[in-house]
C-alpha positions as CSV (number, residue, x, y, z in Angstrom):
1,X,18.4,-17.3,6.6
2,X,22.1,-17.6,7.3
3,X,23.0,-18.1,11.0
4,X,26.3,-16.7,12.3
5,X,28.4,-18.9,14.6
6,X,28.5,-16.3,17.3
7,X,24.7,-16.4,17.7
8,X,23.4,-18.2,20.8
9,X,21.1,-21.2,20.6
10,X,18.4,-19.0,22.2
11,X,18.9,-16.3,19.6
12,X,18.7,-18.8,16.8
13,X,15.5,-20.3,18.1
14,X,14.0,-16.8,18.4
15,X,14.7,-16.1,14.8
16,X,13.1,-19.5,13.8
17,X,10.0,-18.5,15.8
18,X,10.0,-15.0,14.2
19,X,10.1,-16.4,10.7
20,X,7.3,-18.9,11.3
21,X,4.4,-16.5,10.5
22,X,6.4,-14.9,7.7
23,X,7.0,-18.2,5.9
24,X,3.8,-20.0,6.9
25,X,1.8,-17.2,5.4
26,X,2.4,-18.6,1.9
27,X,1.4,-22.2,2.8
28,X,-1.8,-21.0,4.5
29,X,-2.7,-18.5,1.8
30,X,-2.1,-20.9,-1.2
31,X,-3.5,-23.9,0.7
32,X,-6.8,-22.0,1.4
33,X,-6.3,-22.5,5.2
34,X,-8.1,-19.4,6.1
35,X,-8.3,-19.8,9.9
36,X,-4.6,-20.5,10.1
37,X,-3.9,-17.6,7.8
38,X,-5.8,-15.2,10.1
39,X,-3.8,-16.4,13.0
40,X,-0.4,-15.2,11.6
41,X,-1.6,-11.5,11.9
42,X,-1.7,-9.1,14.8
43,X,-5.2,-7.8,15.5
44,X,-4.6,-4.5,13.8
45,X,-2.4,-5.8,10.9
46,X,-2.5,-4.3,7.4
47,X,-1.6,-5.6,4.0
48,X,-0.5,-3.8,0.8
49,X,-0.2,-5.9,-2.3
50,X,-0.9,-5.5,-6.0
51,X,-4.6,-5.8,-5.7
52,X,-5.3,-4.8,-2.1
53,X,-4.4,-2.1,0.5
54,X,-6.2,-2.3,3.9
55,X,-6.8,-4.4,7.1
56,X,-5.4,-7.9,7.0
57,X,-8.7,-9.4,8.1
58,X,-10.4,-8.0,5.1
59,X,-7.6,-9.3,2.9
60,X,-8.2,-12.8,4.1
61,X,-12.0,-12.3,3.5
62,X,-11.3,-11.3,-0.1
63,X,-8.9,-14.2,-0.6
64,X,-11.6,-16.6,0.6
65,X,-14.2,-15.1,-1.6
66,X,-11.8,-15.5,-4.6
67,X,-11.2,-19.1,-3.8
68,X,-12.1,-21.4,-6.7
69,X,-12.1,-18.5,-9.2
70,X,-10.3,-18.1,-12.5
71,X,-6.9,-17.3,-11.1
72,X,-4.6,-19.9,-9.5
73,X,-1.8,-18.2,-7.5
74,X,1.2,-19.5,-5.7
75,X,3.8,-17.7,-3.5
76,X,7.3,-19.2,-3.2
77,X,9.1,-17.8,-0.2
78,X,12.8,-17.3,-0.3
79,X,15.6,-16.0,1.9
80,X,14.8,-13.4,4.6
81,X,16.8,-10.6,6.2
82,X,15.9,-9.8,9.8
83,X,16.5,-6.7,11.8
84,X,15.6,-7.6,15.3
85,X,14.6,-5.3,18.1
86,X,13.2,-6.2,21.5
87,X,9.6,-7.1,20.7
88,X,9.5,-5.9,17.2
89,X,11.4,-6.9,14.0
90,X,11.7,-6.0,10.3
91,X,11.8,-8.9,7.9
92,X,12.6,-8.4,4.2
93,X,11.9,-11.7,2.3
94,X,12.3,-12.7,-1.3
95,X,9.1,-14.1,-2.8
96,X,8.2,-15.3,-6.3
97,X,4.5,-15.0,-7.2
98,X,3.1,-17.2,-9.9
99,X,-0.3,-17.0,-11.4
100,X,-2.1,-19.0,-14.1
101,X,-5.0,-17.3,-15.8
102,X,-6.7,-16.4,-19.1
103,X,-5.3,-13.3,-20.8
104,X,-7.0,-12.2,-24.0
105,X,-8.5,-15.6,-24.2
106,X,-5.2,-17.4,-23.9
107,X,-4.1,-19.4,-20.9
108,X,-0.9,-17.7,-19.5
109,X,1.5,-17.8,-16.6
110,X,2.3,-14.5,-14.9
111,X,5.5,-14.6,-12.8
112,X,6.6,-11.7,-10.5
113,X,9.9,-11.5,-8.7
114,X,9.3,-9.5,-5.6
115,X,9.8,-9.1,-1.9
116,X,7.6,-8.9,1.2
117,X,8.7,-6.2,3.7
118,X,7.2,-7.0,7.1
119,X,6.8,-5.4,10.4
120,X,6.5,-8.2,12.9
121,X,5.6,-7.9,16.6
122,X,5.9,-10.2,19.6
123,X,2.6,-10.5,21.6
124,X,2.4,-12.9,24.6
125,X,5.5,-14.6,23.4
126,X,4.2,-15.2,19.8
127,X,5.5,-13.4,16.7
128,X,2.8,-12.0,14.4
129,X,2.7,-10.0,11.2
130,X,1.7,-6.4,11.8
131,X,2.2,-4.9,8.4
132,X,3.2,-6.4,5.0
133,X,4.1,-4.5,1.9
134,X,4.8,-6.1,-1.5
135,X,7.8,-4.6,-3.4
136,X,7.9,-5.8,-7.0
137,X,11.2,-6.0,-8.9
138,X,9.9,-7.3,-12.2
139,X,7.2,-9.5,-13.8
140,X,6.5,-11.2,-17.1
141,X,3.9,-13.1,-19.0
142,X,4.3,-16.4,-20.9
143,X,1.6,-18.4,-22.8
144,X,1.2,-21.9,-21.3
145,X,1.1,-23.4,-24.8
146,X,3.9,-22.3,-27.1
147,X,2.8,-20.6,-30.2
148,X,-0.3,-19.1,-28.7
149,X,-0.2,-15.3,-28.2
150,X,-2.7,-13.4,-26.1
151,X,-4.3,-10.2,-27.5
152,X,-2.8,-7.4,-25.4
153,X,-3.6,-3.7,-25.5
154,X,-0.1,-2.4,-25.5
155,X,-1.2,1.2,-24.9
156,X,-3.0,0.2,-21.7
157,X,-0.2,-2.1,-20.6
158,X,2.3,0.8,-20.8
159,X,0.3,2.9,-18.4
160,X,1.2,0.6,-15.5
161,X,4.4,0.7,-13.5
162,X,7.2,-1.3,-15.2
163,X,8.1,-3.3,-12.2
164,X,4.7,-5.1,-12.0
165,X,3.1,-4.1,-15.3
166,X,1.6,-7.6,-16.1
167,X,0.1,-8.0,-12.7
168,X,-1.7,-4.7,-13.0
169,X,-2.8,-5.3,-16.6
170,X,-4.3,-8.8,-16.0
171,X,-6.0,-7.5,-12.8
172,X,-7.5,-4.6,-14.7
173,X,-8.6,-6.9,-17.5
174,X,-10.6,-8.9,-14.9
175,X,-12.2,-5.7,-13.6
176,X,-10.0,-5.2,-10.6
177,X,-8.2,-2.0,-9.5
178,X,-4.4,-2.2,-9.2
179,X,-2.7,-0.8,-6.1
180,X,-0.5,1.8,-7.7
181,X,0.8,3.1,-4.4
182,X,3.3,0.3,-3.9
183,X,6.9,1.5,-3.7
184,X,9.2,0.7,-6.7
185,X,12.9,-0.4,-6.3
186,X,15.1,2.6,-5.9
187,X,12.2,5.1,-5.5
188,X,11.8,7.8,-2.8
189,X,8.7,5.9,-1.7
190,X,10.8,2.8,-0.9
191,X,13.3,4.9,1.0
192,X,10.5,6.4,3.0
193,X,9.1,2.9,3.7
194,X,12.5,1.8,5.0
195,X,12.9,5.0,7.1
196,X,9.4,4.5,8.6
197,X,10.2,0.9,9.4
198,X,13.4,1.8,11.2
199,X,11.6,4.5,13.2
200,X,8.9,2.0,14.1
201,X,11.5,-0.5,15.2
202,X,13.4,2.0,17.3
203,X,10.3,3.1,19.2
204,X,10.2,-0.1,21.1
205,X,13.8,-1.2,21.0
206,X,15.8,-1.7,24.2
207,X,17.8,1.6,24.5
208,X,20.8,-0.4,25.9
209,X,21.3,-2.1,22.6
210,X,21.0,-1.3,18.9
211,X,18.8,-3.5,16.6
212,X,20.7,-6.5,15.2
213,X,20.5,-7.6,11.6
214,X,20.9,-11.2,10.3
215,X,20.6,-12.6,6.8
């Protein structure tokens, strides 16, 4: 996050507080700190990622159930863009998702370049995630050991969206169901997501001032 000189100390601190649940999410999720992960969400929060679309509480339950399974996942959070209202905010964050798993009997790394688009709310002075959507830009697969090549069904691979094709393929290979409703970069669905986010933000914004954006 880049801070502008004109911002007050109070404004800077508020943005730090706002980003805490957004950034801490990855540490709690990857560190299997389930109680702390639940605490970053509002009570009615929802998640939409490559393998899940539903209540955040159920998402955490599913993550906990998968703990110790065949897939090791890490989320590397990057820069965030904030559009700040009164007690609501929109946060668009870069995130790199890395998974290690067996694909066609070969140990592979799947890496996805993506973003988390969050609606964040302030409740009793604390910022919480109300809605998180994953937006995938691209992904790729690489064998851990050079020279080994996994057996891949190219016809099946090509049925999945190009921006997160390998995430979908490897999930389906494990018996999961990919969430194909996620918006792709430049798509009408993404434009609609952004429009809905702005409308949600403006519902509760102070009418005396427009939302402010920082990067």
